[in-house]
HTML snippet that shows the backbone in 3Dmol.js (N, CA, C, O; Angstrom):
<script src="https://3Dmol.org/build/3Dmol-min.js"></script>
<div id="view" style="width:600px;height:400px;position:relative"></div>
<script>
const pdb = `
ATOM      1  N   MET A   1     -66.681 101.018-168.933  1.00  0.00           N
ATOM      2  CA  MET A   1     -67.675 100.230-169.649  1.00  0.00           C
ATOM      3  C   MET A   1     -68.025 100.891-170.974  1.00  0.00           C
ATOM      4  O   MET A   1     -68.042 100.236-172.016  1.00  0.00           O
ATOM      5  N   GLU A   2     -68.299 102.174-170.933  1.00  0.00           N
ATOM      6  CA  GLU A   2     -68.639 102.915-172.154  1.00  0.00           C
ATOM      7  C   GLU A   2     -67.463 102.922-173.129  1.00  0.00           C
ATOM      8  O   GLU A   2     -67.648 102.843-174.343  1.00  0.00           O
ATOM      9  N   ARG A   3     -66.266 103.016-172.588  1.00  0.00           N
ATOM     10  CA  ARG A   3     -65.081 103.042-173.444  1.00  0.00           C
ATOM     11  C   ARG A   3     -64.899 101.723-174.183  1.00  0.00           C
ATOM     12  O   ARG A   3     -64.513 101.711-175.352  1.00  0.00           O
ATOM     13  N   GLN A   4     -65.176 100.616-173.506  1.00  0.00           N
ATOM     14  CA  GLN A   4     -65.050  99.310-174.135  1.00  0.00           C
ATOM     15  C   GLN A   4     -66.071  99.150-175.261  1.00  0.00           C
ATOM     16  O   GLN A   4     -65.772  98.550-176.293  1.00  0.00           O
ATOM     17  N   PHE A   5     -67.271  99.684-175.060  1.00  0.00           N
ATOM     18  CA  PHE A   5     -68.286  99.639-176.115  1.00  0.00           C
ATOM     19  C   PHE A   5     -67.794 100.366-177.362  1.00  0.00           C
ATOM     20  O   PHE A   5     -67.974  99.879-178.478  1.00  0.00           O
ATOM     21  N   LEU A   6     -67.176 101.528-177.176  1.00  0.00           N
ATOM     22  CA  LEU A   6     -66.671 102.286-178.323  1.00  0.00           C
ATOM     23  C   LEU A   6     -65.536 101.554-179.029  1.00  0.00           C
ATOM     24  O   LEU A   6     -65.433 101.599-180.255  1.00  0.00           O
ATOM     25  N   VAL A   7     -64.693 100.885-178.265  1.00  0.00           N
ATOM     26  CA  VAL A   7     -63.606 100.098-178.855  1.00  0.00           C
ATOM     27  C   VAL A   7     -64.197  98.940-179.667  1.00  0.00           C
ATOM     28  O   VAL A   7     -63.758  98.676-180.787  1.00  0.00           O
ATOM     29  N   ASP A   8     -65.192  98.252-179.100  1.00  0.00           N
ATOM     30  CA  ASP A   8     -65.836  97.152-179.820  1.00  0.00           C
ATOM     31  C   ASP A   8     -66.534  97.651-181.077  1.00  0.00           C
ATOM     32  O   ASP A   8     -66.481  96.998-182.119  1.00  0.00           O
ATOM     33  N   LEU A   9     -67.185  98.802-180.985  1.00  0.00           N
ATOM     34  CA  LEU A   9     -67.867  99.373-182.136  1.00  0.00           C
ATOM     35  C   LEU A   9     -66.875  99.730-183.240  1.00  0.00           C
ATOM     36  O   LEU A   9     -67.141  99.499-184.419  1.00  0.00           O
ATOM     37  N   ARG A  10     -65.742 100.289-182.857  1.00  0.00           N
ATOM     38  CA  ARG A  10     -64.713 100.627-183.843  1.00  0.00           C
ATOM     39  C   ARG A  10     -64.161  99.379-184.520  1.00  0.00           C
ATOM     40  O   ARG A  10     -63.976  99.361-185.737  1.00  0.00           O
ATOM     41  N   GLU A  11     -63.900  98.339-183.739  1.00  0.00           N
ATOM     42  CA  GLU A  11     -63.383  97.096-184.318  1.00  0.00           C
ATOM     43  C   GLU A  11     -64.395  96.453-185.257  1.00  0.00           C
ATOM     44  O   GLU A  11     -64.027  95.954-186.321  1.00  0.00           O
ATOM     45  N   ALA A  12     -65.665  96.461-184.869  1.00  0.00           N
ATOM     46  CA  ALA A  12     -66.705  95.892-185.726  1.00  0.00           C
ATOM     47  C   ALA A  12     -66.831  96.704-187.008  1.00  0.00           C
ATOM     48  O   ALA A  12     -66.990  96.138-188.089  1.00  0.00           O
ATOM     49  N   SER A  13     -66.761  98.019-186.894  1.00  0.00           N
ATOM     50  CA  SER A  13     -66.862  98.875-188.081  1.00  0.00           C
ATOM     51  C   SER A  13     -65.706  98.631-189.037  1.00  0.00           C
ATOM     52  O   SER A  13     -65.909  98.549-190.248  1.00  0.00           O
ATOM     53  N   LEU A  14     -64.514  98.516-188.510  1.00  0.00           N
ATOM     54  CA  LEU A  14     -63.350  98.271-189.362  1.00  0.00           C
ATOM     55  C   LEU A  14     -63.428  96.904-190.031  1.00  0.00           C
ATOM     56  O   LEU A  14     -63.092  96.770-191.208  1.00  0.00           O
ATOM     57  N   ALA A  15     -63.867  95.890-189.294  1.00  0.00           N
ATOM     58  CA  ALA A  15     -63.957  94.543-189.868  1.00  0.00           C
ATOM     59  C   ALA A  15     -64.981  94.499-190.996  1.00  0.00           C
ATOM     60  O   ALA A  15     -64.716  93.929-192.055  1.00  0.00           O
ATOM     61  N   VAL A  16     -66.139  95.093-190.776  1.00  0.00           N
ATOM     62  CA  VAL A  16     -67.190  95.057-191.795  1.00  0.00           C
ATOM     63  C   VAL A  16     -66.820  95.952-192.978  1.00  0.00           C
ATOM     64  O   VAL A  16     -67.110  95.609-194.124  1.00  0.00           O
ATOM     65  N   ALA A  17     -66.186  97.087-192.713  1.00  0.00           N
ATOM     66  CA  ALA A  17     -65.763  97.965-193.809  1.00  0.00           C
ATOM     67  C   ALA A  17     -64.702  97.274-194.673  1.00  0.00           C
ATOM     68  O   ALA A  17     -64.740  97.374-195.900  1.00  0.00           O
ATOM     69  N   PHE A  18     -63.762  96.577-194.040  1.00  0.00           N
ATOM     70  CA  PHE A  18     -62.741  95.847-194.794  1.00  0.00           C
ATOM     71  C   PHE A  18     -63.380  94.759-195.654  1.00  0.00           C
ATOM     72  O   PHE A  18     -63.000  94.572-196.810  1.00  0.00           O
ATOM     73  N   LEU A  19     -64.345  94.046-195.090  1.00  0.00           N
ATOM     74  CA  LEU A  19     -65.053  93.021-195.862  1.00  0.00           C
ATOM     75  C   LEU A  19     -65.798  93.651-197.037  1.00  0.00           C
ATOM     76  O   LEU A  19     -65.779  93.110-198.143  1.00  0.00           O
ATOM     77  N   GLY A  20     -66.452  94.787-196.807  1.00  0.00           N
ATOM     78  CA  GLY A  20     -67.177  95.466-197.875  1.00  0.00           C
ATOM     79  C   GLY A  20     -66.268  95.937-198.992  1.00  0.00           C
ATOM     80  O   GLY A  20     -66.602  95.793-200.168  1.00  0.00           O
ATOM     81  N   VAL A  21     -65.121  96.501-198.637  1.00  0.00           N
ATOM     82  CA  VAL A  21     -64.172  96.965-199.651  1.00  0.00           C
ATOM     83  C   VAL A  21     -63.610  95.781-200.435  1.00  0.00           C
ATOM     84  O   VAL A  21     -63.397  95.880-201.644  1.00  0.00           O
ATOM     85  N   THR A  22     -63.372  94.677-199.760  1.00  0.00           N
ATOM     86  CA  THR A  22     -62.877  93.479-200.434  1.00  0.00           C
ATOM     87  C   THR A  22     -63.898  92.946-201.441  1.00  0.00           C
ATOM     88  O   THR A  22     -63.548  92.624-202.576  1.00  0.00           O
ATOM     89  N   VAL A  23     -65.163  92.856-201.019  1.00  0.00           N
ATOM     90  CA  VAL A  23     -66.214  92.377-201.917  1.00  0.00           C
ATOM     91  C   VAL A  23     -66.384  93.337-203.090  1.00  0.00           C
ATOM     92  O   VAL A  23     -66.532  92.904-204.232  1.00  0.00           O
ATOM     93  N   LEU A  24     -66.362  94.641-202.811  1.00  0.00           N
ATOM     94  CA  LEU A  24     -66.490  95.637-203.873  1.00  0.00           C
ATOM     95  C   LEU A  24     -65.337  95.528-204.871  1.00  0.00           C
ATOM     96  O   LEU A  24     -65.551  95.591-206.081  1.00  0.00           O
ATOM     97  N   GLY A  25     -64.117  95.364-204.362  1.00  0.00           N
ATOM     98  CA  GLY A  25     -62.960  95.221-205.242  1.00  0.00           C
ATOM     99  C   GLY A  25     -63.029  93.976-206.109  1.00  0.00           C
ATOM    100  O   GLY A  25     -62.720  94.024-207.299  1.00  0.00           O
ATOM    101  N   LEU A  26     -63.435  92.861-205.512  1.00  0.00           N
ATOM    102  CA  LEU A  26     -63.561  91.625-206.295  1.00  0.00           C
ATOM    103  C   LEU A  26     -64.658  91.753-207.342  1.00  0.00           C
ATOM    104  O   LEU A  26     -64.490  91.291-208.471  1.00  0.00           O
ATOM    105  N   TYR A  27     -65.772  92.370-206.988  1.00  0.00           N
ATOM    106  CA  TYR A  27     -66.860  92.567-207.952  1.00  0.00           C
ATOM    107  C   TYR A  27     -66.383  93.444-209.104  1.00  0.00           C
ATOM    108  O   TYR A  27     -66.684  93.172-210.267  1.00  0.00           O
ATOM    109  N   TRP A  28     -65.645  94.485-208.780  1.00  0.00           N
ATOM    110  CA  TRP A  28     -65.130  95.391-209.816  1.00  0.00           C
ATOM    111  C   TRP A  28     -64.151  94.665-210.732  1.00  0.00           C
ATOM    112  O   TRP A  28     -64.170  94.876-211.945  1.00  0.00           O
ATOM    113  N   LEU A  29     -63.291  93.811-210.167  1.00  0.00           N
ATOM    114  CA  LEU A  29     -62.346  93.056-210.991  1.00  0.00           C
ATOM    115  C   LEU A  29     -63.039  92.055-211.900  1.00  0.00           C
ATOM    116  O   LEU A  29     -62.618  91.850-213.039  1.00  0.00           O
ATOM    117  N   ILE A  30     -64.096  91.433-211.406  1.00  0.00           N
ATOM    118  CA  ILE A  30     -64.781  90.404-212.191  1.00  0.00           C
ATOM    119  C   ILE A  30     -65.733  91.019-213.207  1.00  0.00           C
ATOM    120  O   ILE A  30     -65.719  90.641-214.379  1.00  0.00           O
ATOM    121  N   ALA A  31     -66.568  91.974-212.763  1.00  0.00           N
ATOM    122  CA  ALA A  31     -67.611  92.526-213.630  1.00  0.00           C
ATOM    123  C   ALA A  31     -67.136  93.736-214.430  1.00  0.00           C
ATOM    124  O   ALA A  31     -67.643  93.988-215.523  1.00  0.00           O
ATOM    125  N   GLY A  32     -66.190  94.472-213.912  1.00  0.00           N
ATOM    126  CA  GLY A  32     -65.667  95.632-214.622  1.00  0.00           C
ATOM    127  C   GLY A  32     -66.341  96.946-214.270  1.00  0.00           C
ATOM    128  O   GLY A  32     -65.677  97.981-214.221  1.00  0.00           O
ATOM    129  N   GLU A  33     -67.630  96.928-214.029  1.00  0.00           N
ATOM    130  CA  GLU A  33     -68.344  98.151-213.679  1.00  0.00           C
ATOM    131  C   GLU A  33     -69.256  97.851-212.492  1.00  0.00           C
ATOM    132  O   GLU A  33     -69.922  96.816-212.452  1.00  0.00           O
ATOM    133  N   VAL A  34     -69.277  98.771-211.529  1.00  0.00           N
ATOM    134  CA  VAL A  34     -70.073  98.573-210.320  1.00  0.00           C
ATOM    135  C   VAL A  34     -71.303  99.473-210.390  1.00  0.00           C
ATOM    136  O   VAL A  34     -71.159 100.694-210.437  1.00  0.00           O
ATOM    137  N   PRO A  35     -72.519  98.896-210.397  1.00  0.00           N
ATOM    138  CA  PRO A  35     -73.729  99.717-210.454  1.00  0.00           C
ATOM    139  C   PRO A  35     -74.019 100.381-209.109  1.00  0.00           C
ATOM    140  O   PRO A  35     -73.538  99.935-208.068  1.00  0.00           O
ATOM    141  N   TRP A  36     -74.809 101.449-209.145  1.00  0.00           N
ATOM    142  CA  TRP A  36     -75.155 102.178-207.917  1.00  0.00           C
ATOM    143  C   TRP A  36     -75.914 101.299-206.940  1.00  0.00           C
ATOM    144  O   TRP A  36     -75.749 101.430-205.727  1.00  0.00           O
ATOM    145  N   SER A  37     -76.742 100.407-207.455  1.00  0.00           N
ATOM    146  CA  SER A  37     -77.523  99.545-206.560  1.00  0.00           C
ATOM    147  C   SER A  37     -76.600  98.656-205.722  1.00  0.00           C
ATOM    148  O   SER A  37     -76.911  98.352-204.571  1.00  0.00           O
ATOM    149  N   PHE A  38     -75.484  98.247-206.287  1.00  0.00           N
ATOM    150  CA  PHE A  38     -74.525  97.434-205.532  1.00  0.00           C
ATOM    151  C   PHE A  38     -73.908  98.255-204.407  1.00  0.00           C
ATOM    152  O   PHE A  38     -73.732  97.753-203.297  1.00  0.00           O
ATOM    153  N   LEU A  39     -73.579  99.511-204.686  1.00  0.00           N
ATOM    154  CA  LEU A  39     -72.998 100.378-203.650  1.00  0.00           C
ATOM    155  C   LEU A  39     -73.998 100.646-202.523  1.00  0.00           C
ATOM    156  O   LEU A  39     -73.623 100.672-201.351  1.00  0.00           O
ATOM    157  N   ILE A  40     -75.265 100.845-202.878  1.00  0.00           N
ATOM    158  CA  ILE A  40     -76.293 101.051-201.846  1.00  0.00           C
ATOM    159  C   ILE A  40     -76.428  99.791-200.992  1.00  0.00           C
ATOM    160  O   ILE A  40     -76.570  99.879-199.772  1.00  0.00           O
ATOM    161  N   GLY A  41     -76.386  98.638-201.620  1.00  0.00           N
ATOM    162  CA  GLY A  41     -76.426  97.375-200.890  1.00  0.00           C
ATOM    163  C   GLY A  41     -75.237  97.200-199.969  1.00  0.00           C
ATOM    164  O   GLY A  41     -75.371  96.647-198.877  1.00  0.00           O
ATOM    165  N   GLU A  42     -74.081  97.664-200.394  1.00  0.00           N
ATOM    166  CA  GLU A  42     -72.886  97.594-199.552  1.00  0.00           C
ATOM    167  C   GLU A  42     -73.056  98.451-198.293  1.00  0.00           C
ATOM    168  O   GLU A  42     -72.676  98.028-197.200  1.00  0.00           O
ATOM    169  N   VAL A  43     -73.618  99.638-198.440  1.00  0.00           N
ATOM    170  CA  VAL A  43     -73.812 100.529-197.289  1.00  0.00           C
ATOM    171  C   VAL A  43     -74.832  99.924-196.325  1.00  0.00           C
ATOM    172  O   VAL A  43     -74.629  99.956-195.111  1.00  0.00           O
ATOM    173  N   ILE A  44     -75.915  99.378-196.850  1.00  0.00           N
ATOM    174  CA  ILE A  44     -76.919  98.731-195.992  1.00  0.00           C
ATOM    175  C   ILE A  44     -76.294  97.516-195.296  1.00  0.00           C
ATOM    176  O   ILE A  44     -76.520  97.293-194.106  1.00  0.00           O
ATOM    177  N   GLY A  45     -75.519  96.745-196.033  1.00  0.00           N
ATOM    178  CA  GLY A  45     -74.830  95.594-195.452  1.00  0.00           C
ATOM    179  C   GLY A  45     -73.842  95.993-194.371  1.00  0.00           C
ATOM    180  O   GLY A  45     -73.658  95.261-193.399  1.00  0.00           O
ATOM    181  N   LEU A  46     -73.206  97.144-194.529  1.00  0.00           N
ATOM    182  CA  LEU A  46     -72.291  97.644-193.508  1.00  0.00           C
ATOM    183  C   LEU A  46     -73.035  97.859-192.198  1.00  0.00           C
ATOM    184  O   LEU A  46     -72.568  97.441-191.138  1.00  0.00           O
ATOM    185  N   GLY A  47     -74.187  98.508-192.268  1.00  0.00           N
ATOM    186  CA  GLY A  47     -74.973  98.742-191.056  1.00  0.00           C
ATOM    187  C   GLY A  47     -75.457  97.458-190.415  1.00  0.00           C
ATOM    188  O   GLY A  47     -75.395  97.310-189.194  1.00  0.00           O
ATOM    189  N   LEU A  48     -75.940  96.522-191.228  1.00  0.00           N
ATOM    190  CA  LEU A  48     -76.425  95.252-190.687  1.00  0.00           C
ATOM    191  C   LEU A  48     -75.268  94.423-190.111  1.00  0.00           C
ATOM    192  O   LEU A  48     -75.421  93.774-189.076  1.00  0.00           O
ATOM    193  N   GLY A  49     -74.128  94.449-190.778  1.00  0.00           N
ATOM    194  CA  GLY A  49     -72.979  93.682-190.295  1.00  0.00           C
ATOM    195  C   GLY A  49     -72.457  94.187-188.966  1.00  0.00           C
ATOM    196  O   GLY A  49     -72.086  93.392-188.103  1.00  0.00           O
ATOM    197  N   ILE A  50     -72.423  95.497-188.791  1.00  0.00           N
ATOM    198  CA  ILE A  50     -71.976  96.066-187.515  1.00  0.00           C
ATOM    199  C   ILE A  50     -72.940  95.651-186.409  1.00  0.00           C
ATOM    200  O   ILE A  50     -72.521  95.254-185.322  1.00  0.00           O
ATOM    201  N   GLY A  51     -74.230  95.745-186.697  1.00  0.00           N
ATOM    202  CA  GLY A  51     -75.218  95.349-185.697  1.00  0.00           C
ATOM    203  C   GLY A  51     -75.092  93.884-185.304  1.00  0.00           C
ATOM    204  O   GLY A  51     -75.168  93.544-184.123  1.00  0.00           O
ATOM    205  N   LEU A  52     -74.898  93.009-186.305  1.00  0.00           N
ATOM    206  CA  LEU A  52     -74.750  91.581-186.007  1.00  0.00           C
ATOM    207  C   LEU A  52     -73.495  91.287-185.191  1.00  0.00           C
ATOM    208  O   LEU A  52     -73.528  90.466-184.274  1.00  0.00           O
ATOM    209  N   LEU A  53     -72.396  91.947-185.518  1.00  0.00           N
ATOM    210  CA  LEU A  53     -71.172  91.711-184.749  1.00  0.00           C
ATOM    211  C   LEU A  53     -71.298  92.221-183.319  1.00  0.00           C
ATOM    212  O   LEU A  53     -70.766  91.605-182.395  1.00  0.00           O
ATOM    213  N   MET A  54     -71.996  93.341-183.124  1.00  0.00           N
ATOM    214  CA  MET A  54     -72.149  93.879-181.776  1.00  0.00           C
ATOM    215  C   MET A  54     -73.070  92.991-180.932  1.00  0.00           C
ATOM    216  O   MET A  54     -72.831  92.814-179.737  1.00  0.00           O
ATOM    217  N   VAL A  55     -74.111  92.438-181.541  1.00  0.00           N
ATOM    218  CA  VAL A  55     -75.043  91.573-180.800  1.00  0.00           C
ATOM    219  C   VAL A  55     -74.398  90.232-180.493  1.00  0.00           C
ATOM    220  O   VAL A  55     -74.592  89.686-179.407  1.00  0.00           O
ATOM    221  N   ALA A  56     -73.634  89.696-181.437  1.00  0.00           N
ATOM    222  CA  ALA A  56     -73.049  88.372-181.265  1.00  0.00           C
ATOM    223  C   ALA A  56     -71.740  88.384-180.474  1.00  0.00           C
ATOM    224  O   ALA A  56     -71.177  87.328-180.186  1.00  0.00           O
ATOM    225  N   GLY A  57     -71.264  89.563-180.129  1.00  0.00           N
ATOM    226  CA  GLY A  57     -70.000  89.666-179.402  1.00  0.00           C
ATOM    227  C   GLY A  57     -70.124  89.154-177.971  1.00  0.00           C
ATOM    228  O   GLY A  57     -71.229  88.920-177.482  1.00  0.00           O
ATOM    229  N   PRO A  58     -68.995  88.982-177.310  1.00  0.00           N
ATOM    230  CA  PRO A  58     -69.023  88.481-175.939  1.00  0.00           C
ATOM    231  C   PRO A  58     -69.670  89.491-174.992  1.00  0.00           C
ATOM    232  O   PRO A  58     -69.527  90.702-175.159  1.00  0.00           O
ATOM    233  N   ARG A  59     -70.370  88.976-174.015  1.00  0.00           N
ATOM    234  CA  ARG A  59     -71.012  89.824-173.001  1.00  0.00           C
ATOM    235  C   ARG A  59     -70.034  90.094-171.879  1.00  0.00           C
ATOM    236  O   ARG A  59     -69.246  89.225-171.508  1.00  0.00           O
ATOM    237  N   ARG A  60     -70.084  91.284-171.346  1.00  0.00           N
ATOM    238  CA  ARG A  60     -69.224  91.645-170.222  1.00  0.00           C
ATOM    239  C   ARG A  60     -70.080  91.817-168.972  1.00  0.00           C
ATOM    240  O   ARG A  60     -71.147  92.429-169.013  1.00  0.00           O
ATOM    241  N   ARG A  61     -69.602  91.279-167.884  1.00  0.00           N
ATOM    242  CA  ARG A  61     -70.343  91.391-166.631  1.00  0.00           C
ATOM    243  C   ARG A  61     -69.925  92.667-165.917  1.00  0.00           C
ATOM    244  O   ARG A  61     -68.764  93.075-165.942  1.00  0.00           O
ATOM    245  N   ARG A  62     -70.895  93.266-165.294  1.00  0.00           N
ATOM    246  CA  ARG A  62     -70.589  94.476-164.503  1.00  0.00           C
ATOM    247  C   ARG A  62     -69.952  94.080-163.192  1.00  0.00           C
ATOM    248  O   ARG A  62     -70.373  93.109-162.564  1.00  0.00           O
ATOM    249  N   PRO A  63     -68.939  94.820-162.769  1.00  0.00           N
ATOM    250  CA  PRO A  63     -68.254  94.457-161.507  1.00  0.00           C
ATOM    251  C   PRO A  63     -69.099  94.730-160.289  1.00  0.00           C
ATOM    252  O   PRO A  63     -68.663  94.478-159.166  1.00  0.00           O
TER     253      PRO A  63
END
`;
const viewer = $3Dmol.createViewer("view");
viewer.addModel(pdb, "pdb");
viewer.setStyle({}, {cartoon: {color: "spectrum"}});
viewer.zoomTo();
viewer.render();
</script>
């Protein structure tokens, strides 16, 4: 059970990190310069996104 939680946490972290890097890259391509406030927002969004994916994920029943 604990192992599955860690696997889910890793998958959620990778998905949200990939989304964050994609948004950061697109912002950099469009705007040219990325301000520090945007990077801080990305880190906060990473934490919130992981939490949302973990809460909204499928529930597992105990055997």
